TORDRENZA-436390 format. One line per field, with one value per atom (N, C-alpha, C): residue number from 1; residue in three letters; z, x, y. Coordinates in steps of 0.1 Angstrom, whole numbers. Each point is the difference from the previous one (the first is absolute). Layout:
% residues N
seq: (NUM | ...) .
type: (ALA | ...) .
up: (Z | ...) .
east: (X | ...) .
north: (Y | ...) .
//
This chain:
% residues 120
seq: (1 | 1 | 1 | 2 | 2 | 2 | 3 | 3 | 3 | 4 | 4 | 4 | 5 | 5 | 5 | 6 | 6 | 6 | 7 | 7 | 7 | 8 | 8 | 8 | 9 | 9 | 9 | 10 | 10 | 10 | 11 | 11 | 11 | 12 | 12 | 12 | 13 | 13 | 13 | 14 | 14 | 14 | 15 | 15 | 15 | 16 | 16 | 16 | 17 | 17 | 17 | 18 | 18 | 18 | 19 | 19 | 19 | 20 | 20 | 20 | 21 | 21 | 21 | 22 | 22 | 22 | 23 | 23 | 23 | 24 | 24 | 24 | 25 | 25 | 25 | 26 | 26 | 26 | 27 | 27 | 27 | 28 | 28 | 28 | 29 | 29 | 29 | 30 | 30 | 30 | 31 | 31 | 31 | 32 | 32 | 32 | 33 | 33 | 33 | 34 | 34 | 34 | 35 | 35 | 35 | 36 | 36 | 36 | 37 | 37 | 37 | 38 | 38 | 38 | 39 | 39 | 39 | 40 | 40 | 40 | 41 | 41 | 41 | 42 | 42 | 42 | 43 | 43 | 43 | 44 | 44 | 44 | 45 | 45 | 45 | 46 | 46 | 46 | 47 | 47 | 47 | 48 | 48 | 48 | 49 | 49 | 49 | 50 | 50 | 50 | 51 | 51 | 51 | 52 | 52 | 52 | 53 | 53 | 53 | 54 | 54 | 54 | 55 | 55 | 55 | 56 | 56 | 56 | 57 | 57 | 57 | 58 | 58 | 58 | 59 | 59 | 59 | 60 | 60 | 60 | 61 | 61 | 61 | 62 | 62 | 62 | 63 | 63 | 63 | 64 | 64 | 64 | 65 | 65 | 65 | 66 | 66 | 66 | 67 | 67 | 67 | 68 | 68 | 68 | 69 | 69 | 69 | 70 | 70 | 70 | 71 | 71 | 71 | 72 | 72 | 72 | 73 | 73 | 73 | 74 | 74 | 74 | 75 | 75 | 75 | 76 | 76 | 76 | 77 | 77 | 77 | 78 | 78 | 78 | 79 | 79 | 79 | 80 | 80 | 80 | 81 | 81 | 81 | 82 | 82 | 82 | 83 | 83 | 83 | 84 | 84 | 84 | 85 | 85 | 85 | 86 | 86 | 86 | 87 | 87 | 87 | 88 | 88 | 88 | 89 | 89 | 89 | 90 | 90 | 90 | 91 | 91 | 91 | 92 | 92 | 92 | 93 | 93 | 93 | 94 | 94 | 94 | 95 | 95 | 95 | 96 | 96 | 96 | 97 | 97 | 97 | 98 | 98 | 98 | 99 | 99 | 99 | 100 | 100 | 100 | 101 | 101 | 101 | 102 | 102 | 102 | 103 | 103 | 103 | 104 | 104 | 104 | 105 | 105 | 105 | 106 | 106 | 106 | 107 | 107 | 107 | 108 | 108 | 108 | 109 | 109 | 109 | 110 | 110 | 110 | 111 | 111 | 111 | 112 | 112 | 112 | 113 | 113 | 113 | 114 | 114 | 114 | 115 | 115 | 115 | 116 | 116 | 116 | 117 | 117 | 117 | 118 | 118 | 118 | 119 | 119 | 119 | 120 | 120 | 120) .
type: (MET | MET | MET | ARG | ARG | ARG | LYS | LYS | LYS | SER | SER | SER | ARG | ARG | ARG | ARG | ARG | ARG | GLU | GLU | GLU | THR | THR | THR | GLY | GLY | GLY | GLU | GLU | GLU | GLY | GLY | GLY | GLN | GLN | GLN | PHE | PHE | PHE | GLY | GLY | GLY | CYS | CYS | CYS | ILE | ILE | ILE | VAL | VAL | VAL | GLY | GLY | GLY | LEU | LEU | LEU | ILE | ILE | ILE | ILE | ILE | ILE | LEU | LEU | LEU | ALA | ALA | ALA | VAL | VAL | VAL | GLY | GLY | GLY | ILE | ILE | ILE | PHE | PHE | PHE | ILE | ILE | ILE | ALA | ALA | ALA | TRP | TRP | TRP | LYS | LYS | LYS | VAL | VAL | VAL | ILE | ILE | ILE | PRO | PRO | PRO | VAL | VAL | VAL | LYS | LYS | LYS | VAL | VAL | VAL | ARG | ARG | ARG | ALA | ALA | ALA | ALA | ALA | ALA | ASP | ASP | ASP | LEU | LEU | LEU | ARG | ARG | ARG | GLN | GLN | GLN | GLU | GLU | GLU | ILE | ILE | ILE | VAL | VAL | VAL | ASP | ASP | ASP | ASP | ASP | ASP | ALA | ALA | ALA | LYS | LYS | LYS | SER | SER | SER | ALA | ALA | ALA | GLY | GLY | GLY | MET | MET | MET | MET | MET | MET | ASN | ASN | ASN | GLU | GLU | GLU | GLU | GLU | GLU | LYS | LYS | LYS | ILE | ILE | ILE | ARG | ARG | ARG | ALA | ALA | ALA | SER | SER | SER | ILE | ILE | ILE | MET | MET | MET | ALA | ALA | ALA | LYS | LYS | LYS | ALA | ALA | ALA | ARG | ARG | ARG | GLU | GLU | GLU | ASP | ASP | ASP | GLN | GLN | GLN | LEU | LEU | LEU | PRO | PRO | PRO | VAL | VAL | VAL | SER | SER | SER | ASP | ASP | ASP | ASP | ASP | ASP | ASN | ASN | ASN | VAL | VAL | VAL | LYS | LYS | LYS | ILE | ILE | ILE | THR | THR | THR | ARG | ARG | ARG | GLY | GLY | GLY | ALA | ALA | ALA | ASN | ASN | ASN | GLN | GLN | GLN | ILE | ILE | ILE | THR | THR | THR | ILE | ILE | ILE | GLU | GLU | GLU | VAL | VAL | VAL | ASP | ASP | ASP | TYR | TYR | TYR | VAL | VAL | VAL | VAL | VAL | VAL | PRO | PRO | PRO | ILE | ILE | ILE | GLU | GLU | GLU | PHE | PHE | PHE | PRO | PRO | PRO | GLY | GLY | GLY | TYR | TYR | TYR | ILE | ILE | ILE | TYR | TYR | TYR | GLN | GLN | GLN | MET | MET | MET | HIS | HIS | HIS | VAL | VAL | VAL | HIS | HIS | HIS | ASN | ASN | ASN | GLU | GLU | GLU | GLN | GLN | GLN | THR | THR | THR | ASN | ASN | ASN | PRO | PRO | PRO | ILE | ILE | ILE | PHE | PHE | PHE) .
up: (5 | 2 | -10 | 6 | -8 | -5 | -13 | -6 | 1 | 2 | 0 | -14 | -1 | -14 | -7 | 7 | -6 | -5 | 6 | -4 | -13 | -2 | -12 | -12 | 2 | -11 | -2 | 8 | -1 | 7 | -5 | 5 | -4 | 0 | -3 | -15 | -8 | -14 | -7 | 3 | -5 | 4 | 12 | 5 | -8 | -2 | -7 | -14 | -7 | -14 | 0 | 9 | 1 | 2 | 9 | 2 | -12 | -7 | -13 | -10 | -2 | -9 | 4 | 12 | 5 | -2 | 2 | -3 | -14 | -9 | -15 | -4 | 6 | -3 | 4 | 12 | 5 | -8 | -5 | -8 | -14 | -6 | -13 | 2 | 11 | 3 | 2 | 7 | 3 | -13 | -10 | -13 | -9 | 0 | -10 | 5 | 12 | 5 | -3 | 3 | -3 | -15 | -9 | -14 | -3 | 5 | -2 | 5 | 11 | 6 | -9 | -5 | -9 | -13 | -5 | -13 | 2 | 12 | 3 | 1 | 5 | 2 | -14 | -9 | -14 | -7 | 3 | -6 | 4 | 13 | 5 | -7 | -3 | -7 | -14 | -7 | -13 | 0 | 10 | 2 | 2 | 8 | 3 | -12 | -8 | -12 | -11 | -1 | -9 | 3 | 13 | 5 | -3 | 1 | -2 | -14 | -10 | -13 | -8 | 4 | -7 | 3 | 11 | 4 | -4 | -5 | -2 | -14 | -6 | -14 | 2 | -11 | 1 | 6 | -3 | 6 | 15 | 5 | 15 | 6 | -6 | 5 | 1 | -11 | -1 | 10 | 2 | 10 | 14 | 3 | 13 | 3 | -10 | 2 | 1 | -8 | 1 | 13 | 5 | 13 | 11 | 0 | 10 | -1 | -12 | -2 | 5 | -2 | 6 | 15 | 5 | 15 | 6 | -7 | 6 | -5 | -7 | -5 | -8 | -10 | -9 | -14 | -7 | -12 | -12 | 0 | -10 | -9 | -13 | -9 | -8 | -8 | -8 | -10 | -5 | -9 | 6 | 13 | 7 | 2 | -2 | 3 | -14 | -2 | -12 | 4 | -6 | 3 | -13 | 0 | -12 | 4 | -7 | 3 | -12 | 3 | -10 | 1 | -7 | 0 | 14 | 7 | 13 | 11 | -2 | 10 | -2 | 11 | 0 | 5 | -5 | 4 | 3 | 12 | 4 | 3 | -7 | 3 | 4 | 10 | 5 | 2 | -7 | 0 | 3 | 10 | 4 | 7 | 2 | 7 | 11 | 12 | 12 | 3 | 0 | 4 | 15 | 6 | 14 | 2 | 7 | 2 | 12 | -2 | 10 | -1 | 10 | -1 | -11 | -10 | -11 | -11 | 1 | -9 | -1 | -11 | -2 | -6 | 8 | -5 | -7 | -12 | -8 | 2 | 8 | 3 | -11 | -8 | -11 | 6 | -2 | 5 | -12 | -2 | -10 | 6 | -1 | 5 | -12 | 0 | -11 | 7 | -4 | 6 | -11 | -2 | -10 | 8 | -3 | 6 | -10 | 2 | -9 | 4 | -10 | 1 | 1 | 11 | 2 | -2) .
east: (-82 | 14 | 4 | 6 | 3 | 14 | 2 | 13 | 6 | 13 | 7 | 3 | 5 | 3 | 11 | 9 | 11 | -6 | -9 | -6 | -8 | -7 | -8 | 8 | 12 | 8 | 0 | -7 | 0 | 13 | 4 | 13 | 1 | 12 | 3 | 2 | -1 | 3 | -9 | -13 | -10 | 4 | 4 | 5 | 12 | 9 | 13 | -3 | -9 | -4 | -7 | -9 | -7 | 10 | 10 | 10 | 9 | 3 | 8 | -8 | -13 | -8 | -2 | -2 | 0 | 13 | 11 | 13 | 2 | -4 | 1 | -9 | -12 | -9 | 5 | 6 | 6 | 12 | 8 | 12 | -5 | -10 | -5 | -6 | -7 | -6 | 11 | 11 | 11 | 7 | 0 | 6 | -9 | -13 | -9 | -7 | -3 | -7 | 7 | 13 | 7 | 0 | 0 | 0 | -14 | -10 | -14 | -3 | 6 | -2 | 7 | 12 | 7 | -7 | -6 | -7 | -13 | -6 | -12 | 3 | 12 | 5 | 2 | 6 | 2 | -14 | -9 | -13 | -7 | 1 | -6 | 7 | 13 | 6 | -5 | -3 | -6 | -14 | -8 | -13 | 1 | 9 | 1 | 5 | 9 | 5 | -11 | -8 | -11 | -11 | -2 | -9 | 5 | 13 | 5 | 6 | -4 | 5 | -2 | -10 | -3 | 11 | 7 | 11 | 14 | 1 | 13 | 1 | 11 | 2 | 5 | 2 | 3 | 14 | 9 | 14 | 0 | -8 | -1 | -7 | -10 | -7 | 10 | 7 | 9 | 11 | 5 | 11 | -5 | -12 | -6 | -2 | -4 | -2 | 14 | 9 | 13 | 7 | -2 | 6 | -6 | -13 | -6 | 4 | 2 | 4 | 15 | 8 | 14 | 0 | -9 | -1 | -5 | -9 | -5 | 8 | 11 | 8 | -7 | -8 | -8 | 7 | 1 | 6 | -8 | -2 | -8 | 10 | -1 | 8 | -10 | 6 | -8 | -8 | 4 | -7 | -13 | 0 | -11 | -12 | 3 | -10 | -6 | -13 | -6 | -11 | 1 | -9 | -7 | -13 | -8 | -10 | 2 | -9 | -9 | -13 | -10 | -5 | -11 | -6 | -5 | -6 | -5 | 3 | 9 | 4 | 15 | 5 | 14 | -1 | 9 | 2 | 14 | 3 | 14 | 0 | 10 | 2 | 14 | 1 | 14 | -1 | 9 | 0 | 15 | 2 | 13 | 0 | 11 | 1 | 10 | -4 | 9 | 4 | 13 | 4 | 1 | -6 | 0 | 7 | 11 | 9 | -4 | -3 | -2 | 11 | 3 | 10 | -3 | 8 | -1 | -10 | -6 | -10 | -1 | -1 | -2 | -14 | -9 | -14 | 0 | -5 | -1 | -14 | -1 | -13 | -3 | -10 | -3 | -10 | 3 | -8 | -5 | -13 | -5 | -9 | 4 | -9 | -4 | -13 | -6 | -10 | 2 | -9 | -5 | -13 | -5 | -9 | 3 | -7 | -3 | -11 | -3 | 10 | 2 | 9 | -9 | 2 | -8 | 9) .
north: (-580 | 4 | 11 | 11 | 12 | -1 | 4 | 0 | 13 | 0 | 13 | 4 | 13 | 5 | -9 | -4 | -8 | -13 | -6 | -13 | 2 | 11 | 2 | 5 | 3 | 5 | 15 | 7 | 15 | 5 | 11 | 5 | 15 | 4 | 14 | 3 | -10 | 2 | 10 | 0 | 10 | 14 | 2 | 13 | 5 | -9 | 4 | 3 | -7 | 3 | 14 | 2 | 13 | 11 | -1 | 10 | 3 | -11 | 2 | 7 | -3 | 7 | 15 | 2 | 14 | 8 | -7 | 7 | 3 | -9 | 2 | 12 | 0 | 11 | 14 | 0 | 12 | 4 | -9 | 3 | 6 | -6 | 5 | 14 | 2 | 14 | 10 | -4 | 8 | 5 | -9 | 4 | 8 | -3 | 5 | 13 | 2 | 11 | 13 | 1 | 13 | 4 | -10 | 3 | 5 | -6 | 4 | 14 | 4 | 13 | 11 | -4 | 10 | 1 | -11 | 1 | 8 | -1 | 8 | 15 | 3 | 14 | 6 | -8 | 5 | 2 | -10 | 2 | 13 | 3 | 13 | 12 | -1 | 11 | 1 | -11 | 0 | 6 | -3 | 5 | 16 | 4 | 14 | 8 | -6 | 7 | 0 | -10 | 0 | 11 | 2 | 10 | 14 | 2 | 14 | 1 | -8 | 0 | 13 | 8 | 12 | 11 | -2 | 10 | -5 | -13 | -6 | -5 | 1 | -6 | -15 | -7 | -14 | -2 | 9 | -2 | 1 | 10 | 2 | -12 | -5 | -12 | -12 | -2 | -12 | 2 | 12 | 3 | -3 | 4 | -2 | -15 | -8 | -14 | -7 | 4 | -6 | 3 | 12 | 4 | -9 | -2 | -8 | -14 | -5 | -14 | -2 | 10 | -1 | 1 | 8 | 2 | -13 | -7 | -13 | -12 | 2 | -10 | -11 | 5 | -8 | 0 | -11 | -1 | 6 | 13 | 6 | 8 | -1 | 8 | 9 | 9 | 9 | -8 | -11 | -8 | -6 | -2 | -6 | 10 | 13 | 11 | 4 | -1 | 5 | 10 | 12 | 10 | 4 | -1 | 4 | 11 | 11 | 12 | 2 | -1 | 3 | 14 | 3 | 13 | 4 | -9 | 4 | -11 | -9 | -10 | -4 | -5 | -5 | -15 | -8 | -14 | -2 | -5 | -3 | -15 | -6 | -15 | -2 | -8 | -4 | -15 | -7 | -14 | -5 | -8 | -4 | -13 | -6 | -13 | 1 | -4 | 0 | -14 | -3 | -14 | -1 | -10 | -3 | -13 | 1 | -12 | -8 | -13 | -10 | -10 | -8 | -10 | -10 | 0 | -9 | 4 | 12 | 4 | 15 | 6 | 14 | 2 | 7 | 2 | 14 | 0 | 12 | 6 | 10 | 7 | 10 | -2 | 9 | 11 | 13 | 10 | 9 | 2 | 9 | 10 | 13 | 10 | 9 | 3 | 8 | 9 | 13 | 10 | 10 | 1 | 9 | 11 | 12 | 11 | 11 | 7 | 12 | 11 | 8 | 12 | 12 | 7 | 13 | 12) .
//
């Protein structure tokens, strides 16, 4: 004798739990991915500025980084940008925290970008 799904206790509960987990994952990605993309955009600006450091002074580099941070709406201040120029290399460090708001919780995403390049 064959049992139907209802008789064995199987039902739609597993499907509902799976859909809820999928929805939570999509919501988290919807909140985090744009911040990650903007942070990567700023990182690329830091890499580009470090490569062209021979033609720019510290003030121009800092202004370029701050302009890109404002454009990408990232909470970077002048205190977060540290530029160290040695005899033949430059190091640019940008360290900041981006708050990501979730219902009932604010995640503080810490971002640290450091780029060292030789100066030609």
